[in-house]
N, C-alpha and C positions, 0 to 999 in steps of 0.2 A: 444618290439613294442612301439614307441608312440602313444596316442593316435587321432585317427582320425579324422577331424571335418566333420561334417554333410552339405560336400558339393559334387555337384554332382562332379567336377574334383577330389577327391580324392574315392568315391565311383567309377568312372569308370575306374581307375591308380591301384586300391586296389590289389595288388600281383602279378603286372604289372612289365615286368625290365623298362617303364619309369615312375618307380614311380621316379626312381631314375634321377633328374635335368643332370647328363652328360649323361648317356642313352639316358633323353628325348630331351637334344638337337641334340646329335647325331642323333637319328632319323629323326629329323626334319631336319636336314641339308639332310641326304640320300634320304627323301621326298622330297624337295623338288631340288635335283638335280635330280631324275627319272623322276619328272614333268617336268623339264625343257631340258630334255634328249629325256623323249617322244614326247616333242610336237616338237623340231626340228625336229626329226626321222621324226614324221608324214609331219612337211611341207615340209625335202628335199624333201623325196621318192614317197610325194602326192600332197599336197596340190599350191607346188613351179611349178608344171607344167599347173594348171588350168588357163584358162582363165579367162576373168571378166562373160562372159556370163554363163559360169561354176562356177564361186563361187559365184555368185547371185543363180545358182539353187541351191548349195550347203546350201546355208543360208537358203533358202526356204525348202526344206529337213530336215536340223537341227531344224526348228520352229514346223513344223509341225509333226515332228517324238516326239518335246519333250513334245505338247501337248496331243497326245494320249498317249505317256510316266505319265501323270497323273492319269492312270485310275488302270496299275498295282501299282504303288506309293499308292495309296487308300486304295486298296488290303490287299497291307503287311503291313502299319500302323495299319489295323483294325485287322490284324492276331499277330500284336504285342500289342495289348490292353492291354492287364497286367500287361507285364514287358518291357515297351520303350525302346529301347538301345536307345543310346543321338544323336540327328541330326546330332551332330558330326563325329558320326561312318556311319552315316548313308549316311553323302559328300565324305567323305573317301571312302566309296567303290563305290560310284559313279566316283569316281573321275579318283580309278586305274584303272574301267571297262572303259571308257572312254579314256582316257588318256595312263598312264602306258600299260596296258593290249594291247591294238590299236598301242600304239608304241612298244611294244614290237612284234606283233603277225604281223603287215604289212610287215613289213623288212626283217624276217623271213620267211614269208610266201611269199616271192616275191625270197629268194634264193631257196626252195625247187621248187617253176614254172620256175629258168629256170636251174634246175639240172634237172628236167623232161623235159624241151623243148630240152633240148640238148640232151637227151635221146633217144626224139621223133625223133628229128632230124636224128639220125645214125638208127631210124628202121624205116621209113617212111611207113609201111604197116601196122602202127596202125592208122596213118589217112584214110585206107582205107576201115578201121571196125569203128570208131568212129568218121570221119571224121575232119573239120578244129578244132573243139573244142578240140581235143583228149588233148591237155595238159592241159586245165581245167579239164576237166573232171578224168581227173587220179591223177593230183595234189590237187582235194578239197579235197574227203576222205580222203589222209593221213595227208596234211601241215596242214588244217581247227582245225578238232579234236586235235589233239597229240600239235601242238603248241599252236592254241586257249584257249584248254583249263588247259592247262597248266601254262600258259599267268595269266590267268582269277584265275584260283586256287592257284595261290601264293598270290595275294592278299588276298584270304576268311582265308587260311592258316595262317598270317602275322594278321590277325582280331583276329584267334584263341589263337595264341603264346601271342600278344602283351597284350589286353583285354578281360584273362584270366575270368575278373567276369564279362562281360560284355556278356559273351557267353555260357548258360546252359545248351540248349537242340536241340535237333531235329528242333524244332523251328526257335529259332534262328539263325539257321545256314542255314537253307533254304533263311530265309531273307536276312544274309549277302551275300549270294551267287546270289540269283535272284536280290541283290543291283547292284552285278558287274554286273552281266549279263545285267541287265539296261542299263550299264552306257555303256556298248560295245553296245550294238545295238545301241542308243544316238551317236554312232561315225559311225560305220559301216552302218546302215542304211541310211543315205545321203549321205555313199560314192558312194552305189550301185545306186543310182537315178542318180548321178552326171556322173558315170561311164557308164549309159544306153543314158543319153545327149550327151556326148563325142559320143558314137560309132552310134546311131541314131538319135538323133536332139528331140528324144523324151522324155519326164519326167514324167517317171512313180511313181510318186507319190504316186498316192491313190492304187497301185500295190504293189509297196514293201512295203508301210509301210503296210496294210493290209495282207500283207505276215509274216511279220516279227514282227508284233506285235497283232497277232492275239493269239483267246481264253485271251483277253484281257491283251494281251504282253508278255505273260506267256509259247507261244509256240514257243520255241530257246532259244538264249542263259542265260536267266532268269531260264528255265528249267534244260538245262545241269548244270550249275556252281550249281544253286541249289540246283540240286543232288550233287553236292558235298561238296560242305557245312552241310544236312541232313548228310552226313558221319561224319562229323567232330562235329557234334553236337549229336549224338549218341553217340559217344568216350566220347562225356563230360557226357555223361545222365547215362550209362547203367556205370553195376558196376559190369560186369563178363572183365579179362582183355583182354583175346581173343578178345573180341568184342573193346574193344577200339584203336588195331593195323587193326583187321580188317575192322571194318566201314570206315574209310577216304579211304583207297584203292578201296572196294568196290563200295563206292561212285563214286568217280572221275572215276572208269570204268565205270558205271550207265552213267553220262556224255557224258564221250570219246563216250562208242556205240549211245547212242542217235544222236549226232551231227553225227557219224561216217553214221550211220542210214537214215539224213536227206542228208547228203556232196554225198550220194553213189546214191541214186532216181534218178539225172540226168546219171549217169554208166549205173546203171542197164534198163533204159530204153535207153539207145545207142546198147546196146548187145541185148537185144531183139530183137528192128528191125535190126538187122545186123543178126541176127540167122534165122529168121522170111521173111527178103526180100534178102538176101546175099546185101545189099550196107548199106552204113554208113547212118545215119543221115545226113537229108536235109544242106547241108551248107546255104541258106539264111535263115537269119531269121522269124521268126513265125511271125505275125500281130498283133498288141497288138491295143488295142481299146487306145486310146489317154486318156493320162492318167488322165489328171484336168479333162475331163467330162465325165468319167466312175462313176459310182455312189458308193462311196465309201463304203457305209453299205453293198453293196449288195457281195463289192469282201472280204470282210472285215467276213463276213457269213458266202462263200463261202471258206475260205483258215480255217476257223476257222476249219469248220469240217473236209474238208481234215487233220489238223494237229491234231485234237483229235481222227483219224481214226490210221494215223501215228503211234501217238505217248501213244498210250492209255496206254501201259503199263507203262510205266514212268508214265504217269498222273495218275497212277493209287499206282502207290508206292506212290506218292508225296500226294496224298489224303487220303492215309491208315495210313503214315506217320507222317501224321501232323494231322489227326483225334486222333490217338494213342499219338502222343505229349501233342495233348489240356487233353483227361482224362489225363497224367502224370499233368501234369500243375497242375488242379483242387486237384487232388489229394494229392501235396503237399503242396498246399496254406492251405485245412480243416487238412491235419495231425499235421503241422508243426505251424501250431494257432492254433490249440485245447489247449493248456497248456498258450497262451497267457491269460492279463487280460488287461483291463486299467492300461495305456491309449495306449495299443498295441489296442488292438481291443477290443470292448466295445459286454458284450453277443446279444447284437442287428445286429451288423456285423456280427458276426460269421454266426448266422441264413442266412445271405445274403448268407453269404462264403458257408456254406452248400448247398441254393439250388441254385446257379449258374449254365450256362447251358454254351453250345457249344457257341451260339453266342450272349450271355447277355454279358454285361456288368455292371460292380456292380458301385454304389452310396453311395456315406455314405451322412445319413438327416444331415439336420442342416448347412452342411456346405456350399459356393459360389462351383462349378465345378472345379476350378482351386486348394482349396483346396482339396475340397476331390478327384478330380484324384491324387492329391501328394499323399494322404492317403494310399488311394488303391496300389497305386504304392509301394509306402514304405512298407504297410506290405504282397505283395507276395513278395519282396525284402530279406526281413528279412527270408519270407519260406522257399527260394531258397538257402538261404545260408545258414539256418540252416540247410537243406537237405546237402548242399554239405558239412558243415565238418562233423556231423552226420555218412556221409560214408567213410572220409579221417580218421576216429578213433581219431579225435580229440573233445575236449572238447564245446561245446557250448558256455556255459556261460563264458568262457575264451578267446571267438574270437572279435578282435576288430571290425570285420565289423561286426554280431551279435551285442555288444552291441552298435553301431554307426546308424545304422538302427532305433534301441529301443528309440534313444536321438533325431531323426530325428520325429521322431513320436510324441515325447513328445513336440517336438517345438512348431509342426505343430497345435495340440492342443492347446498348450501354446497363439500363435498366434493369434487364436478365440476369445480367455476369452479377450487378453488384445485389440481387436476390437471391443466387446462387450460396447456399450452404459452404463456407470454405473448407476443402480436404483436410482430414487429421493424419499424422503419420504415428504408426503404436512404436 
């Protein structure tokens, strides 16, 4: 194996099928085709039917959703501080959720709506129980979780396969899954805002954003797909063979269950009302406070409380696993850097490693912020790589990527020495 250079791209592609130029070119072509096909699908199925006024509402909804989305992105960036992923991978995950997943899910969901609509037409008594929204109430728990979690999950699975050197543990998995979910939210939220505008004339901007981005943007698709990502991350992190296969399946089922629970709420309420009153849900839409003047913060707090109660078991799982993953990260860094010396790490820097805590971020004294961050990242990447090599039963000292990270640390420290002004004698 040729010695790799200390560049971001070689580190990202190390061990990936994309490290071969032919595979990389083919993957780029496939990605571009998927993006174009998904964009065309969205335009043909949805955007081509919008009036100019509806397009304006969609753009307003998209801008509002994007602004609020900055909060979950900032949280993910903080979670990712010890071993930050490439910004390109952030962008790919967001694009997969916003365009490719949506381009797959929207037309596929329409097939389910048509099939169930035909079934309801053949069984009109169903409307006597569920009302005029029977098709929506029946389709949402089936199509949404199955189609959307599969479409989003494919993106996370591809990142897991193609960028294995950047997919180390549970935390990485949650970050990638949540990013795909955030991208999906960016498309779906303005879609529902526009849909409501078309049917009622109201613009439920605050309501939809507060609902779909409750709990700082994680009460919805980022949670659902993040659970699957955590399963993949656990498969990468664990040393137990059976768990490597069970964890991804369990993660997807958890995400599916959370999504199913969310989409079952409407059907459950309709059935409760029918069994209590003997009548279907009222066909007239409920009165809604005009969305553009309703207090956004109040709605966001209300929706966040409701979502927290609804998804509490799933948030508990995420919280515990992220907490445990943080402990695992700090232990790996501490154990794997213990036998390293300068220029990899100095005794003073290792003392900082040992005192690192859950919400802290190490800094290297004597360096500017950018170089300090680069050194900390290289040290952490080296530690994770050494752990991976050891648990694969291979020799750390002959591993190309281990050598590359050590050389990167030497380069970073040499760069400081070259930039220091030379001393002058009088």
